[in-house]
C-alpha positions in Angstrom: 8.2 -20.1 -37.9 6.4 -20.3 -34.8 7.6 -21.6 -31.9 6.6 -24.4 -30.2 3.6 -24.4 -29.1 3.4 -25.7 -25.0 1.8 -29.2 -24.2 -1.3 -28.8 -21.6 -0.3 -28.4 -18.3 -1.7 -30.1 -15.7 -4.0 -27.2 -14.6 -5.6 -27.4 -17.8 -5.7 -31.1 -17.9 -7.6 -30.5 -14.5 -9.4 -28.4 -15.6 -10.9 -30.5 -18.7 -11.2 -33.6 -16.7 -13.3 -32.0 -14.1 -15.8 -30.2 -16.6 -16.2 -33.6 -18.0 -16.5 -35.3 -15.0 -19.4 -32.3 -13.9 -21.0 -33.4 -17.6 -21.2 -36.6 -17.5 -21.2 -37.7 -13.8 -18.4 -39.9 -13.8 -14.6 -39.5 -15.2 -13.8 -39.3 -18.8 -10.5 -41.0 -20.6 -9.1 -38.3 -22.6 -6.3 -38.9 -25.1 -3.5 -36.1 -25.7 -3.0 -36.2 -29.8 -1.4 -33.8 -32.1 -3.6 -32.0 -34.3 -2.3 -29.6 -37.9 -3.6 -26.4 -37.8 -3.9 -23.5 -39.8 -3.6 -21.1 -36.9 -3.3 -17.7 -40.0 -6.6 -17.7 -42.5 -3.7 -15.9 -44.7 -1.4 -18.5 -45.0 -1.0 -22.1 -45.7 1.3 -23.0 -43.0 0.1 -25.9 -40.6 1.0 -25.8 -37.1 1.3 -28.7 -35.0 -1.1 -28.0 -32.1 -1.3 -30.0 -28.7 -4.6 -32.0 -28.7 -6.6 -33.0 -26.0 -9.4 -36.0 -27.9 -12.1 -37.9 -26.1 -15.5 -39.6 -27.2 -18.9 -39.4 -25.9 -21.6 -42.1 -27.5 -20.8 -41.2 -31.1 -19.5 -38.2 -31.1 -15.9 -37.3 -30.5 -14.1 -34.0 -29.5 -11.2 -32.3 -29.4 -9.4 -29.4 -27.7 -6.7 -27.8 -29.4 -4.3 -25.6 -27.9 -3.2 -22.5 -30.1 -0.6 -20.9 -28.0 -0.5 -20.2 -24.4 -3.8 -19.8 -22.8 -5.3 -20.0 -26.1 -7.7 -22.8 -27.4 -10.5 -24.4 -30.1 -12.6 -27.1 -29.9 -14.8 -28.7 -32.0 -16.9 -32.6 -32.2 -17.6 -34.6 -35.2 -19.5 -37.5 -35.7 -18.2 -38.4 -39.3 -15.5 -36.6 -40.9 -18.4 -34.6 -43.0 -20.1 -34.1 -39.5 -17.8 -31.4 -37.9 -19.0 -29.0 -35.3 -17.3 -25.7 -34.0 -18.6 -23.8 -31.2 -18.7 -20.5 -32.9 -15.7 -18.9 -31.1 -12.8 -18.4 -33.0 -10.7 -19.2 -30.4 -11.1 -19.3 -26.1 -8.5 -17.6 -23.5 -9.7 -19.8 -20.6 -9.5 -23.9 -21.1 -13.0 -24.3 -19.0 -14.6 -22.2 -20.6 -13.7 -23.8 -23.9 -15.2 -27.2 -22.5 -18.2 -25.9 -21.0 -18.9 -24.3 -24.2 -18.0 -27.1 -26.2 -20.3 -29.6 -24.2 -23.2 -27.3 -24.4 -23.0 -26.5 -28.4 -23.2 -30.3 -28.2 -25.8 -31.0 -26.6 -27.9 -27.7 -27.9 -27.0 -29.7 -31.6 -28.2 -32.7 -30.2 -32.0 -31.6 -28.6 -31.9 -29.8 -32.3 -31.3 -33.3 -34.1 -34.1 -35.2 -31.5 -36.6 -32.0 -32.3 -36.1 -32.2 -36.0 -36.0 -36.3 -35.9 -38.7 -37.1 -33.0 -38.8 -40.5 -34.9 -34.8 -41.3 -34.6 -34.6 -41.5 -37.9 
């Protein structure tokens, strides 16, 4: 059985909030939550992981803490439109947040190029 994963520290939350403020030009409300994740791809066991959640426009973002200094991230629009960062796990929460925001911005830009009329 896995040890309990520690909650986000004040420093980790500060890093995420600072990154969001820099990206959006204003403070962004974050919410603390729990997510159940399969941490081992060879096991069906789910582990409860502390999670930071926020939204911007019609997009939802999550950063899940999977261990001390280990993070996973994704963004989604609808349940069937989920996107990752291309990185399995990060060891730096600020890098995780920056990469997540960049991947979402790249996705939005590509969607705009693919559908210039907004359709």
